[in-house]
N, C-alpha and C positions, 0 to 999 in steps of 0.2 A: 502130446499132454497137455493139458490145460493146465498155464501157468499164472496165479492169482497176481492181478495187478492191482496193486495198492497206490493209494493217493501220495504224490511226493509235494504237490502244491496245491494252495487251495485256489490263489487268483492264477488261472491257468489262461483266460479270453478276460481280464478286466474291466473292460468297458461293457461289454455284454451282460458279466456277473453283477456288475455293480447296476445296470439298470434292470435287471430281475429282481437284486435286493431292493432297491430303489420302489419297484412295484410291488413288493410286497412288503415292504415295511409302510409305504407311505397312506395305505388305506387303514395300517392299523395306526401310523403315528395320528392323522387328523381325530378318529374316533376318541383314541384316547386324551387328546390334546382337549377336544369338545368337551367329553364326559367329564374330565379332571376342572377344567373351568366353570362346567354347569355345576360339578360338586361344591368347589370351592365357592363357587358367588352363592348360591342357595344357602349354603353355611354362614356365610358371612351376612346375608339377608336374615334368615333366621335369628341369628345371634344379635343382630343390631336392634329387631323388633324386640325378641326377649327384653332387651336391657331398656329401652322404652317403655314397654308397658311395666316394668317393673318400678321403675324411676317415676310414672304417671301413679300408680298406686302408692308407693312413697311417700309421693308429694301431696297426694290428697289427703291421707292421713296425716301428715304434718300440718298443713291447712287448718284442718278440723281441731287437731291438738292445739292449735294456735288461738283459734276461736274459743276453744273453751277455755283457754288459760286468760284470755283477755275478760271475760265475762266476769260477773259480782257473783262469786260463788262462795261456799265456807273453804277457810284454811285448808281442812282437812281433803275437801276435794281438789283445791289447787296442787297440796302435793301430789296427790293421784296423778293430776293430768301432768305435773313437772317430772314425776318417776315415768310415766308414760311416753313422755318426750325423749327422756334419757333412753327409753329400751328402745324406741323408735331411732332414735340417732346411730346405736350400737348396729341395731339391726341394718340400717342403711350403710355403715361402715362393711360388716360383714357380708350385704351383700355384694359393695364393691371389690372385697378382696374375692369371694367367690369367683365373680365375673373377669376377674384377670388371671387366676386359676383357670376357668373355662376358655380364656383366650391362648394361654401357654400351652395347654391340651391341644387346642384347636390348631395353635402354629405347629406343634410338634406332628400332630395328623396331616396336616397337608404336606411337611415335608417327607414323611413317609409316603404319601400319594405319590407324590414326584420322584423319589429314589423308586418305589415300585414299576412306576411307569417307565423310569430310564430301564432299569433291570430286564424287564420285559421287552423291550424294543433292543436290548442288545442282543438278547436270548433269542428273539424273532429274526434279528440280521445274520445271527452264526446261523440259526437254521435253515434262512434262505441263500446262506453260503454254503451250506453241503447240499443242499437242494440243487443249486445252480453248477455244481460240479456233475451233477449228475446228467445234464446235459451239454455244458460247455467240455468236460473231460470226452465222452465219445466224439463232439464233433472236432476235438483238437486232436486225438488220435485218428479221425478219418482224413482229416487235411493232410496230416502227415503222410499216411499211406497214400494218398493220392498224387502227394509229391513225389513218393518214392514209385509208383506205377508210371508217372508221366515222364521219369526217367529210365523206365523198361528194368527198373530192378524188382527181383522177385520181393515177396513179405512173406512172414508167415501166416499160416489162416487167423481170420478176424473173427474177433470175438469181442463183445463188451462183459461186463461185470452184470451180477444178476440183477442188480438196483438202478443199472444206466439207463437211460432211455434210447429211443431208435434200434432198437434190437433188430427190427425188421430190416434195417438201411445194411446193419453190420450183415443180416444174412444176405441182400441183394448184393454186398460190396464184394462179401466173401464168393458170392457165385462168379461176378465179374475175375476175380482175380483168376478163380479155378481155370475159367474159359480163356483167359488171356495167356495162362502158364500152360494150357494142353495145347495152343496154338502155337505156343513156343516164341512169345514175343517180350517173355521177362528173362532175364540173367541173373543166374543166380547171385 
């Protein structure tokens, strides 16, 4: 009767499993860090460029308004220039407020990106651990069974779980076990 073998420990052979996990996560980590850095760096450059462009435009308009104010125009024209200057000042303040709001949103976005990257890496590590168990589990079982055979002890038929690796090795090992048992080399 084929008894299902369930996983009792996830770290069976930690050194090889951690190497496997590292080899799985390292490329993902490097790619993620590079993409995240590039995205954040590009965003910072874009925001700085936009801020500078707005500042240049506001300064240009402000310089034009000051020139108009210093010219000898009738009082009603000067009053309109002063209104224009006040509106420009209000617009400049509103632009600064919007810029700081945008920077706050950008900071939250960066934190979300970093959090998401961390979650994805933990998930990738967990998946790598589960897949490493498909290799480490059979190898551990094979090692224990070989130790028992080397002591001349009989072992039950050798089967791996359906999702384990090295099924061909399990079949070859079971043939060896049967051959040794048929020759009377194993004790019960």
